[in-house]
C-alpha positions as CSV (number, residue, x, y, z in Angstrom):
1,M,19.6,-38.5,4.0
2,A,18.4,-34.9,4.3
3,T,17.4,-33.4,7.6
4,A,14.5,-31.0,8.0
5,D,15.2,-27.5,9.2
6,L,13.0,-27.1,12.4
7,R,14.0,-23.5,13.2
8,A,11.3,-20.9,13.3
9,P,11.2,-18.7,10.2
10,K,13.0,-15.3,10.6
11,P,10.5,-12.4,11.2
12,K,9.9,-10.3,8.1
13,P,10.5,-6.5,8.0
14,S,7.6,-4.3,9.0
15,T,6.8,-0.7,8.2
16,T,5.3,1.7,10.8
17,T,3.6,4.9,9.5
18,L,2.6,7.7,11.9
19,S,-0.2,10.2,11.2
20,K,-2.0,12.9,13.1
21,V,-5.7,12.3,13.1
22,P,-8.0,15.4,12.8
23,D,-9.7,15.7,16.1
24,P,-11.2,19.0,17.5
25,L,-10.6,18.0,21.1
26,Y,-7.3,16.2,21.3
27,H,-3.9,15.8,19.6
28,T,-4.6,12.3,18.3
29,F,-1.8,10.2,16.8
30,R,-2.2,6.9,15.0
31,A,0.4,4.4,14.0
32,D,-0.3,1.8,11.2
33,V,1.9,-1.2,11.0
34,Q,2.1,-3.6,8.0
35,A,4.4,-6.0,6.3
36,Q,7.1,-4.3,4.3
37,Q,6.6,-6.7,1.4
38,G,2.9,-7.3,0.9
39,G,0.7,-10.0,2.3
40,G,1.1,-12.2,5.3
41,P,-0.6,-12.5,8.6
42,V,-1.7,-9.4,10.5
43,P,1.0,-8.0,12.8
44,T,0.3,-8.2,16.6
45,G,2.0,-6.4,19.5
46,S,2.1,-2.8,20.7
47,V,3.2,0.6,19.6
48,T,5.1,3.1,21.8
49,F,4.7,6.8,21.1
50,K,7.5,9.1,22.1
51,D,8.4,12.8,22.2
52,G,12.1,12.6,21.6
53,T,13.3,10.1,24.2
54,V,10.3,10.6,26.5
55,T,7.7,7.8,26.3
56,L,4.2,9.3,25.9
57,A,2.2,6.0,25.8
58,T,2.2,2.4,24.8
59,T,-0.9,1.1,23.1
60,P,-2.0,-2.2,21.6
61,L,-1.6,-2.3,17.8
62,G,-4.4,-0.6,16.1
63,G,-4.9,1.9,18.9
64,S,-4.1,5.6,18.9
65,Y,-2.6,8.1,21.4
66,D,-4.6,11.2,22.5
67,A,-2.0,13.7,23.8
68,T,-3.0,15.7,26.8
69,T,-0.1,18.2,26.2
70,V,1.3,19.3,22.9
71,P,4.4,17.2,22.0
72,K,7.3,18.8,20.1
73,T,8.0,15.7,18.0
74,V,6.2,12.3,17.9
75,T,7.5,9.0,16.7
76,A,6.0,5.5,17.0
77,T,7.9,2.3,17.5
78,Y,6.3,-1.1,16.8
79,S,7.4,-3.8,19.3
80,G,7.5,-6.6,16.7
81,D,6.2,-10.1,17.1
82,D,7.1,-13.6,16.1
83,K,6.3,-12.9,12.4
84,Y,7.5,-9.2,12.0
85,Q,10.5,-7.3,13.1
86,P,10.2,-4.1,15.1
87,S,10.1,-0.8,13.2
88,T,10.1,2.9,13.9
89,S,7.9,5.4,12.1
90,N,8.5,8.7,10.4
91,T,8.8,11.7,12.9
92,L,6.1,14.3,13.0
93,T,7.3,17.7,14.1
94,G,5.2,20.4,15.6
95,P,3.9,23.0,16.0
96,F,0.6,21.2,16.1
97,A,-2.6,23.2,15.8
98,A,-4.2,23.8,19.2
99,A,-7.0,21.4,20.1
100,A,-10.2,22.9,21.4
101,A,-9.5,21.6,24.9
102,E,-6.3,23.8,25.0
103,E,-7.9,27.0,23.5
104,E,-8.8,29.8,25.9
105,A,-12.4,29.6,27.1
106,P,-14.6,32.4,25.7
107,R,-14.6,35.5,27.9
108,R,-17.8,36.3,29.6
109,R,-19.3,39.7,28.6
110,D,-20.8,41.8,31.3
111,R,-24.0,43.6,30.3
């Protein structure tokens, strides 16, 4: 007599891709997470953005990070869930173009 295997299925590999979003006011970074091998349920969980070993922010999946200071490098790490394994993105390395909020304010001209 055969017995049923009642163990939960092993989480599948995931892929995390990091990109810098064009934004005139902030240094905005977005992480996209998907199954490494097509199809399946939508991943859930969170993404942690880091500059080297320093945590910059943790956001829900599908969110983005608006940097208030210019990071030197940025990586994003997906937390994983019951269906997908954790994964770490590519690393983006600066220098990043200055956002308008960091540029020097126009100088006032005296008449």
